[in-house]
Structures are given as structure tokens and as C-alpha cells.
C-alpha positions in Angstrom: 19.7 33.0 37.2 18.0 35.3 34.2 20.9 33.9 31.9 20.0 30.2 32.8 16.2 30.9 32.2 17.0 32.4 28.9 19.2 29.6 27.8 16.6 27.1 28.9 14.0 29.1 26.8 16.4 29.1 23.9 17.0 25.4 24.0 13.4 24.6 24.3 12.8 26.8 21.0 15.7 25.5 19.0 15.7 21.7 20.0 12.7 20.5 22.0 10.1 22.1 19.9 11.6 20.9 16.6 12.0 17.4 18.1 8.4 17.2 19.4 7.4 18.3 15.8 9.6 15.5 14.4 8.3 13.0 16.9 4.7 13.9 16.0 5.8 13.5 12.3 7.4 10.2 12.9 4.4 9.0 15.0 2.0 9.9 12.4 3.9 8.4 9.6 4.4 5.2 11.5 0.7 5.1 12.5 -0.3 5.8 8.8 2.0 2.8 7.7 1.3 0.5 10.4 -2.4 1.0 10.1 -2.2 0.6 6.4 -0.1 -2.6 6.9 -2.4 -4.1 9.4 -5.6 -3.4 7.4 -3.8 -5.0 4.5 -2.9 -8.0 6.8 -6.5 -8.2 8.0 -8.0 -8.1 4.4 -5.5 -11.0 3.4 -6.4 -13.1 6.5 -10.2 -12.6 5.8 -9.7 -13.4 2.3 -7.6 -16.5 3.0 -10.2 -17.8 5.3 -13.0 -17.1 2.9 -11.4 -18.8 0.1 -10.4 -21.8 2.6 -14.0 -22.1 3.5 -15.0 -22.4 -0.1 -12.3 -24.9 -1.0 -13.1 -27.0 2.1 -16.7 -27.4 1.2 -15.9 -27.9 -2.5 -13.4 -30.8 -1.4 -15.9 -32.2 1.3 -19.1 -31.9 -0.6 -18.7 -32.1 -4.6 -21.4 -30.6 -6.6 -23.4 -27.5 -7.0 -25.3 -25.5 -4.1 -29.1 -26.1 -4.4 -32.1 -25.3 -2.3 -35.2 -27.4 -1.4 -38.1 -25.4 -0.1 -41.3 -26.7 1.5 -43.9 -24.8 3.7 -41.9 -24.9 6.9 -38.3 -25.2 6.0 -35.7 -24.1 3.6 -32.8 -26.7 3.1 -29.8 -26.1 1.1 -27.6 -28.9 -0.3 -24.1 -29.0 -1.5 -24.1 -31.6 -4.2 -26.1 -34.5 -2.5 -25.2 -33.3 1.1 -27.5 -31.0 3.2 -25.4 -28.4 4.8 -28.2 -26.4 6.5 -27.8 -26.1 10.2 -24.3 -27.8 10.2 -22.1 -25.1 11.9 -19.5 -27.5 13.0 -16.7 -26.5 10.6 -17.2 -22.7 10.7 -17.5 -22.8 14.7 -14.3 -24.5 15.0 -12.5 -22.2 12.3 -13.7 -19.2 14.3 -12.4 -20.9 17.6 -9.0 -21.3 16.0 -9.0 -17.7 14.1 -11.2 -15.5 16.2 -12.9 -14.9 12.6 -16.8 -14.6 12.2 -18.0 -16.5 9.3 -21.3 -16.6 7.6 -22.5 -18.6 4.4 -25.2 -17.0 2.3 -27.4 -18.7 -0.1 -28.1 -15.8 -2.5 -28.7 -13.1 0.2 -29.9 -15.3 3.0 -27.8 -16.5 5.9 -27.8 -20.4 6.2 -24.8 -20.9 8.4 -23.3 -18.5 10.6 -21.2 -17.8 13.8 -22.8 -14.5 14.5 -25.5 -14.5 17.2 -28.1 -11.9 18.5 -29.7 -12.5 22.0 -28.1 -15.9 22.0 -29.6 -17.1 18.7 -27.7 -17.6 15.5 -28.5 -15.0 12.8 -29.8 -17.6 10.5 -32.3 -16.7 8.0 -31.6 -13.1 8.0 -30.3 -11.2 4.9 -27.3 -9.2 3.8 -27.4 -5.6 3.1 -28.5 -4.2 -0.2 -24.9 -2.7 -0.7 -23.4 -6.0 0.0 -26.1 -7.8 -2.4 -25.4 -5.2 -5.2 -21.5 -5.1 -5.0 -20.9 -8.9 -4.4 -23.8 -10.8 -5.5 -25.0 -9.1 -8.5 -21.6 -7.9 -9.7 -20.0 -11.1 -9.1 -16.9 -9.6 -7.3 -15.3 -9.9 -4.0 -15.2 -6.8 -1.6 -13.2 -5.7 1.3 -15.1 -3.2 3.8 -13.4 -1.4 6.3 -16.5 -0.6 8.2 -19.8 -2.8 8.3 -22.2 -2.9 11.2 -23.7 -6.0 12.3 -26.0 -5.1 15.0 -24.2 -2.7 17.0 -20.7 -4.1 16.4 -18.4 -2.6 13.7 -16.5 -5.0 11.5 -13.8 -5.4 8.9 -15.6 -7.6 6.4 -14.7 -9.7 3.4 -17.4 -10.9 1.0 -16.5 -13.8 -1.5 -19.0 -14.6 -4.1 -20.0 -18.3 -4.3 -20.4 -19.9 -7.8 -21.9 -23.1 -9.0 -20.4 -24.9 -12.0 -22.3 -23.1 -14.5 -20.6 -19.7 -13.2 -23.9 -18.8 -11.7 -23.4 -16.6 -8.5 -25.6 -18.5 -5.9 -24.3 -17.0 -2.6 -21.5 -15.3 -0.6 -19.1 -16.3 2.0 -18.5 -13.5 4.7 -15.6 -13.3 6.8 -15.4 -10.5 9.5 -13.2 -9.3 12.4 -14.1 -6.6 15.0 -12.8 -3.2 14.2 -12.4 -2.3 17.8 -10.1 -5.3 18.4 -7.8 -4.2 15.4 -7.7 -0.6 16.5 -6.7 -1.7 19.9 -3.8 -3.5 18.6 -2.7 -0.6 16.7 -2.9 1.7 19.6 -1.1 -0.6 21.8 1.8 -0.7 19.4 2.0 3.1 19.1 1.9 3.7 22.9 5.6 2.5 23.4 6.8 4.8 20.5 5.0 7.7 21.9 6.3 6.9 25.4 9.8 6.6 24.3 9.6 9.9 22.3 8.2 11.8 25.4 11.0 10.2 27.6 13.7 11.4 25.2 12.2 15.0 25.3 12.3 15.1 29.1 15.6 13.8 29.3 16.9 16.4 26.9 15.1 19.2 28.8 16.8 18.1 32.1 20.4 17.6 30.6 20.2 21.0 28.7 21.1 23.0 32.0 24.3 21.6 32.5 25.7 20.6 29.1 24.0 23.3 26.9 26.7 23.5 24.2 27.2 19.8 24.1 23.6 18.9 24.0 22.8 21.4 21.2 25.5 19.8 19.2 24.4 16.1 19.8 20.7 17.1 19.5 21.4 18.7 16.1 22.9 15.4 15.0 20.0 13.2 16.4 17.5 15.7 14.7 19.3 15.2 11.4 19.3 11.5 11.9 15.8 11.3 12.6 14.8 13.5 9.8 16.7 11.4 7.4 14.7 8.3 8.7 11.5 10.0 8.5 12.4 11.0 4.9 12.8 7.5 3.9 16.8 7.3 4.2 17.3 4.2 6.6 21.0 3.9 5.5 21.9 7.2 7.3 24.6 7.0 10.0 24.4 8.4 13.5 27.3 10.5 14.8 29.5 7.9 16.4 30.4 10.3 19.5 26.7 9.9 20.6 27.0 6.0 20.4 30.1 6.0 22.4 28.5 8.2 25.4 27.2 6.3 28.6 24.6 8.7 29.5 21.0 9.4 28.4 22.1 11.0 25.1 23.9 7.8 24.2 20.8 5.7 25.1 18.9 8.0 23.0 21.1 7.6 20.1 21.3 3.8 20.4 17.6 3.7 20.8 17.1 5.7 17.6 19.7 3.3 15.8 17.4 0.5 17.0 14.4 2.1 15.8 16.1 2.7 12.7 16.9 -1.0 12.3 13.6 -1.9 13.1 12.2 0.3 10.5 14.8 -1.1 8.0 13.7 -4.8 8.6 9.9 -3.6 8.4 10.7 -1.9 5.0 13.3 -4.1 3.5 12.4 -7.6 4.7 9.7 -9.8 3.1 7.1 -10.4 5.9 6.3 -14.2 4.8 9.9 -15.5 4.0 12.0 -13.2 6.4 14.5 -12.5 3.7 15.2 -9.4 1.9 12.4 -7.9 -0.2 12.4 -6.3 -3.7 13.1 -2.9 -2.5 16.4 -4.2 -0.8 17.3 -6.3 -3.7 17.0 -3.2 -6.1 19.1 -1.1 -3.6 21.8 -3.7 -2.9 22.1 -4.4 -6.7 22.7 -0.6 -7.5 25.2 -0.6 -4.8 27.1 -3.7 -6.1 26.9 -2.1 -9.7 28.7 1.0 -8.4 31.4 -1.0 -6.9 32.0 -2.9 -9.8 32.1 0.2 -11.9 34.7 1.7 -9.4 36.9 -1.4 -8.5 36.2 -3.9 -11.1 34.6 -6.5 -8.8 32.9 -9.4 -10.6 29.3 -10.2 -9.8 26.5 -12.2 -11.3 22.8 -11.9 -11.3 20.2 -14.7 -11.1 16.4 -15.0 -11.2 15.0 -18.1 -9.8 11.3 -19.2 -10.0 9.5 -22.1 -8.3 8.1 -24.5 -10.9 4.4 -25.0 -11.0 4.0 -23.1 -8.0 0.3 -22.2 -8.9 -0.4 -25.9 -9.1 0.7 -26.3 -5.6 -1.5 -23.5 -4.4 -4.4 -24.9 -6.3 -3.9 -28.5 -5.2 -2.8 -28.0 -1.6 -4.0 -24.4 -0.7 -2.4 -21.1 0.0 -1.0 -22.2 3.3 1.0 -25.2 1.7 2.2 -22.4 -0.9 3.4 -20.3 2.0 5.2 -23.3 3.6 7.1 -23.9 0.4 8.0 -20.4 -0.1 9.4 -20.3 3.3 11.4 -23.4 3.0 12.9 -22.3 -0.3 13.8 -18.9 1.1 15.7 -20.7 4.0 17.7 -22.9 1.4 18.6 -19.7 -0.7 19.4 -17.7 2.2 21.8 -20.4 3.8 23.7 -20.9 0.4 23.9 -17.2 -0.4 25.3 -16.1 3.2 28.9 -16.1 2.0 28.4 -15.6 -1.5 26.1 -12.6 -2.0 22.5 -12.0 -1.0 18.8 -13.3 -2.1 15.7 -11.2 -2.1 12.1 -12.2 -2.7 11.5 -10.5 -6.2 7.7 -11.1 -6.4 5.5 -14.2 -5.9 7.5 -17.2 -6.3 10.4 -15.5 -8.0 13.7 -14.8 -6.1 16.7 -12.5 -7.1 20.3 -13.9 -6.4 23.2 -11.6 -6.7 26.6 -13.4 -6.4 29.4 -10.7 -5.1 33.0 -11.2 -6.1 32.0 -14.2 -8.2 32.2 -15.4 -12.0 29.5 -17.1 -14.0 31.1 -20.7 -13.7 31.3 -20.4 -9.8 27.7 -19.0 -9.7 26.1 -21.8 -11.7 28.0 -24.4 -9.4 26.3 -22.8 -6.3 22.9 -22.7 -8.2 23.5 -26.5 -8.8 23.9 -27.2 -5.3 20.8 -25.1 -4.6 18.7 -26.9 -7.1 19.8 -30.3 -5.7 19.0 -29.5 -2.2 15.6 -27.9 -3.3 14.9 -31.2 -5.3 15.8 -33.3 -2.4 13.8 -31.4 0.2 11.1 -33.6 2.2 8.1 -31.4 2.6 4.8 -32.7 3.9 1.3 -30.8 4.2 -1.6 -32.4 5.5 -0.1 -35.9 5.5 0.9 -35.4 1.9 4.4 -35.1 0.3 5.0 -31.9 -1.8 7.9 -31.9 -4.3 9.2 -29.0 -6.0 11.8 -27.8 -8.5 13.2 -24.5 -9.4 14.3 -22.9 -12.6 17.1 -20.3 -12.7 18.4 -17.7 -15.4 21.8 -16.3 -14.6 24.0 -13.8 -16.3 27.6 -12.3 -15.7 27.1 -8.8 -14.3 28.2 -6.1 -16.6 29.2 -2.7 -15.0 28.6 -0.8 -18.2 24.8 -1.8 -18.3 22.1 -0.5 -16.3 20.5 -2.7 -13.5 17.2 -3.4 -15.4 19.3 -4.5 -18.4 21.3 -7.1 -16.4 18.1 -8.2 -14.5 16.2 -8.7 -17.9 19.2 -10.8 -19.3 18.7 -13.1 -16.2 14.9 -13.0 -16.5 15.1 -13.8 -20.3 17.2 -16.8 -19.5 14.7 -17.9 -16.8 12.1 -17.7 -19.4 13.9 -20.0 -21.7 14.3 -22.4 -18.9 10.6 -22.4 -18.1 9.9 -23.1 -21.8 12.3 -25.8 -22.4 11.3 -28.2 -19.4 11.8 -26.2 -16.0 14.1 -27.5 -13.3 17.2 -26.3 -15.0 19.9 -23.5 -15.0 20.2 -21.4 -18.1 23.4 -19.5 -18.2 23.7 -18.3 -21.7 21.5 -17.1 -24.6 19.6 -19.8 -26.5 
């Protein structure tokens, strides 16, 4: 009996405690990364709404913001249209998005979705900090903590300009902090719960399978440690995955978590294709294979033509739609030929595996034709796009960045010589 107690204590010391530390480390790292990502998404969402509000008013009411004041009232106009008191648009936007919106004329609220004691906070003022940071410095700002009454908000403030570049107001968009923190906590609870369950299972099984458990726990510990250190390509001991007991379940769950983290780290959130990190990693792997086995490969950089014009004309939501549809076409055509990754903005990296330059160009021609013929509609208007590609034959004697630069230089030539073309040689 004493021997069993000693073994149990030893198992706790050499396995469970390190696993608890590892679990806490992974939880903290996941919490920090997840929180950072959520905050970034909140900032982007608030910014997009603020810009959308400005764009909508600019399109609906051309002209500058002006104020007419008499003894009893203050009226604010956009062009020839009075906007004071008409909260219909921002109310509907809040109903759709859950985001509070305020429009200031200089430092005074003229339109808002915020209430106090059942009354809109019209006629009240922004804080001196916001007035200094946004109105006077003419710069947008994102605040992680702004108190409006007793409610704490994530807040984004976008300056409003007239045609003469005079800053005449601010657009505020905000989301309650408590709601975001609740979302973060709800996402962390399953992770913490799973980790606790894993530890309890290990403690129970250790009494009967001490030696085996120690062996497998060591493998699991190393696997989780690799993931915590950023090595998402590490492999778990196959013996663990073959088991049909709790240890096998723990191993498979760990692999599922690894796969989830890999998607999170290596997948572009918007287009659901590979991101730049994955593209760089896979290109390095293909280059090593080419150096070892002589496998041919080609590298292309593609860029959506006049993408900024699409955003400026139709808005960022339309731009996002274009990116998603283009990514779908690229991924479909690259499935059996290599891989595609979003390289940045409207640029995409395409790597053709076991493929020469001539075949790659043919595939790119098919891609270009399909993109040219895509029927895309946004807000009842047809949106047509084209793409320009620069492509080069891979050379195993060159570094990755040199090969990419060759493709990028050819893309640049394509852009300068008319766009909607494929450049496969130096000009």
C-alpha cells in the first residue's frame, strides 16, 4: 500500500504537475493570442462601421457639414439636407450590428444611439481626451476602455472632414467591453475544462498502468510543448493514437487542438485559404525537396487589378466579397497542381509543384479566363475584375526570397504594361 502511495505521489510530481504547468501556459498563451485577435477584430469592425457611416452620408447627402444656430435650436446640415434629429439610419445599423454610433459636429453629439434615462444623449460633448486626440490632431483613434455613463466600451473615433480638409466632427462607434470579455471567457472555458479532464484521467489511470502511462504522458508532454513553442508540424506518437482508451482520446484531442491552432495560425481569416506564414513555410519545404530530388516547381504572384478602385467605389464589404470569390477560384484550380496563399492585401502566392513554366502559364490562363468571366454583383451593380500574374520557374540554387522577387518583378511589369496579363519572362 505504501508503495502504491509513493508511486502515485511520484506520478503526480513528474507528470501531472508539469502537465498542469503546460496546461496553464497553453491557456495563457491561447488567452493572450485569442484576446489580441478579438480586440483586433473589434477594432476593424468598429472602423469599418465608422467608415461606412461616413460613406453613406457622403453618398446620400453630397456637400459639406454646416451648422445653423438660432436662439432656441442648433441645426446641422449635410449639403442642403438637415440631418439633425434623423437617427433612422444609425438606429437601423445598430439593430443589425449591435454597435452604438454617435455623430458629433465638432465636439457636440448631434445624432446618437446612446441613451440615458430613456433620452438620447444629444447635445452632450465628447471628452477632452477624445477632442484632443481626434478632433485637434485630425487622427482616428481606437480605445480599449471608454466609459459612457457607467458602461465601459471599446470605442473607435473617426474624424469627419469637409471638402477643404477642415475637421468638423467625429463619428463614434462602440461596443460594450463586458460583451467581448464574456465571449472570450466562453471560448476559454471549454479549453480549461478539457485540460482539467485530461489531468483527472491521467491520475486515475496511473495506479494500474504506471509504466505505460509515464511513457505516453512523456510523449504527450513533448507534443504539447512543441505546440506551445509554435511547432505546429510536430507529430504525436502513433501508438497513442491507436489506443482505444482515455490516453488515445487525449492524444486525438491534442491533435485536434493542434489542427485547430494550425488553421488559426496558417489560414487567412477572410478568404479561408492559406496565409502568408503557411505560404513561406511550404515554399521552403518544396525548395528543399527540389534540392534533394530535382522536382520542378514554379512560383507566381497574382494581384487583383484596380482593387483599390473597387473598395473606393463599392466599399470594403464589396472588396471582401471579391477577395473571397477570387480565392475560391484560385484554390479550386490549384488543388491538384500545388497550393495558393494570400500574400497580402489583394496579392496571392501560387506555387506549382512538379510543374514546368509552360504548364503553369496554361493553368494561369485558365484562372484568368475564369476570373474575367465571373459574374459578381454587389448592391445590384455588376462588379468586373481582372488579375495580373508574374510567374517564374523555380531554381533550387536560389533562396526563396530571390525566386519570389523574380515573380514579383514580372508582376510589376504586367501592371505597368496594361494589367490583365501573365508575364513569364523578363522584359
